[in-house]
N, C-alpha and C positions, 0 to 999 in steps of 0.2 A: 392541477389548476384550481380545485376548488379551494384551497388554503393559500396557494402563492398569488393566485389572481383574486382571490376574495370572492369566488363567484358562487351561486346558489346552485343546489343541487337541481333545481328547476332547469339548468342550462341544458341538461340531457333532453329535455321535452321542447327545448328550442328549434323550431323549424330551420333557421339557417344553421345553427349548430349540427342538426342532424345530416343536413345536406353535404356540411364540408367533411363531416366524418365520412360518409358515404364515398365521397369522392377521391378522401386520401386511402380510404382501404375499404373497398365493397363487402368482404369478408366479414368487418368486425362488427359486432352486434350490439348496442349501446345498451348499458343498464337501467333500469329504469330508475326513477327517484327513490320509489320505494325500497328496492333492492339496495342503493348506495345507502340509504339511512339504516336500515336493519341489519345488513351485511356487513358493507364495505366499510364503513366509517368505525362500526367497533372493532371489526377485525386488524384495521390499520392503527388503531389506539392500542389494542392490546400488544401487538408488535412492538410500536412503539416503546411502551411503557417496560415492556420485558427486555428490550435492548439498552434502555435508561438503567433498569434495576441491576444489571448485569455490569455495567461499568461504574456503578455506584460500589458495587463490592471493591471494587480496586482504589477505592480513596478515602484514607483511614479516617480524617477530618474535614468534612465538607464545609462550606459557608453557604447560607440561605439568604439569597434575596428574595423579599416579598414585596409587591406593590399591588394596589387597588384601583380599581375603574368605577364608576358609576355612569347611566346613562340618565337622560331628562326624567324619566321615570322612577329613579333611583333603584335600578336592578343593579346589582355589583356583582364584579369578578376579582378576584385575586390570581395573579400570576407567580410561580414559585420558578426560582432560578438558582440553578448549583453552581458554586466554583470550587475547586480544590485542585490540591497536587496528587497525583496517582502515586503506585509504588514504583513505577519506572520513571517518577521524577519528571511528568510531563504534566501541565496544564490544562485541565478541561471545563468547558464552560456547557452547562447541560440545561436547558430548559424542560422542566419534567412534568409541569402542570400549569393547567388555566382553568378554574374551577369556579362556579357561580356560588355567591354567597345568600343563602335565603334569609329574609326578616331583616332585623335591624343590623346595622353594621357595628356592634357592640366589639368590646376587647374580647368577651366570652366568646362569641361568635368565630371571630376571627381565631382565635385561640383554639377552639374546636377544630375549624377546618385545618389549621397548620399542624395540629399532633395528627390527624386522619392522613395528610400527605406523608408527613414524616415516616408513620407507622406502615404506609402504602410501600413505601420504596425503601423501606429498611435502615432509615437513617437517624430514627429517633431518638439513639441514643449515642450518637457521635457527632452530632451538630457543635460544630466550634464557636460560629458565628453568625449572627442574623443581623443583615442589612436591611432596613426599612424605611420609610418617611418617620415624621415626628409629632405626626397627629396622635391625640391624648387615647384614643381607643388602640391605636395601635402600640403604643407605650405600656398601655395596660395588658395589652393581648402577650407581649412578649417579655413582660416583666418576669426574670427567674425562668425563663423557657430553656435556656441554654444550661446545659449540665456542666458541671463543675469541672474543668480539665486542667490539669496542670501544664501551663505554657512551658515550664522546665523540661517537663517530660517529652513534649512535643520538640524542643528545640535538639534534645538530646538523641530523640530518634531520629530526626531528620539529619542531624550531625553524622551520626553512625549509618544511614542509609546513602548519605553523599561519600563516607570513605567507602563503603563496599562499591558503588557506583565505579569510583577513582580506580579500585584494585581492579574490578573487571575491566575496566578501559585499559590500564597497565597492562595485564596479563593479553587481553585483546592485541594491544601493539606489539608487545614481545613475540606473540605468536605469528603475527603478521609480518613482522621482521625476519623472524626464522623461516618462515613460509619465502618471502622474498628471495635469502639467502639460498635456499632449498632450489628455487625457481633457476636462479642466476648459475648455479652448479649443473643444473641440468642441461640447461641451455650451452653452457661450456662445454660439456661433455658430447653434447649433440653437434655443436660444430666442430667438434676436432675429428667425431665419427665421419660428419657428411665430408668432412675434409680428405679422410683417409680414403672415402668412398668415392670422392671427386677425383683423387689422384689415381685411385686402381682404374677408374674409368680410362682416364685420360691414357694411361699407359697401355691397356688394353686397346684403346682406339689406335694410338701409335705403332702396336705391335700388327694390328689387323692391316694398319695403312702398309706397312713394311712387308707383310706376308703378299699382299697385292703386287707391291711394286717389283717385288724378287721374282713372283710369277711372269709378270710382263716381260722383265728383262731375260728370263729363261725362255721363254716362248720367242722373243725377238732373237735371241743369240741361235736357238735351233732354226729358225728360219734363215739366219745369216749365214749359217754352217749348210744348210741344204743348198742356197742359190750359190755358194760360193764351189762347194763339191761339184755341182753340176756345169759351173763353169771351167772349173779343170777338164772335166770329161770332157767338154767340147775340144779344148786346147788340145789334148791328146790326140782326138781324132783327127783335127786337121793337121796335125804333125805326121800321122802314121798314113794317113788316107787320102 
């Protein structure tokens, strides 16, 4: 909230804000303004800077955009923004620093601050291009600041990298095709096996039904025979007695 909403650290001492936090989570204890300034913000800055340094390690030739601002009392700040293509051929845009510039905004002062920022983030020897406005002090600051890098070497490297990525993509496509064929074959075998299992089950069910029917017919025949034999004995008894 401090950064996104541009709120002061004193917001944690605002009565309305305190009541809102207590309502949302009675168990949460708000840090003091002093704790945020001394511990919270420096820790966050360290974490963000280290994350950006790790990202910059994967960008061979970064470009630096630099722009400055001044307020009514001539306090000045410079912002530094990195653009570049990483080894995975993806575009990155990384804001790395927003730093105040002390004293007069001379070309020497700007150049000194720029060098400090580049050294801190480990890009001082691999910056390919600097983008800035056309003020005289800025032109003076960045004159001969970019090390001479052979554009042809960069182009050759990018072509080689793209070919490597193309080969990787081709191998991945071939592997995916082989995997799909293997899956299709397995599915076919599975369907055949399932079909055989289904046929066996149906045959077993038919045989079971036939056995039950045979037992029922046998029982009925035995009952019919007993009834017929009884009728025959009754007829004999009537004849002779």
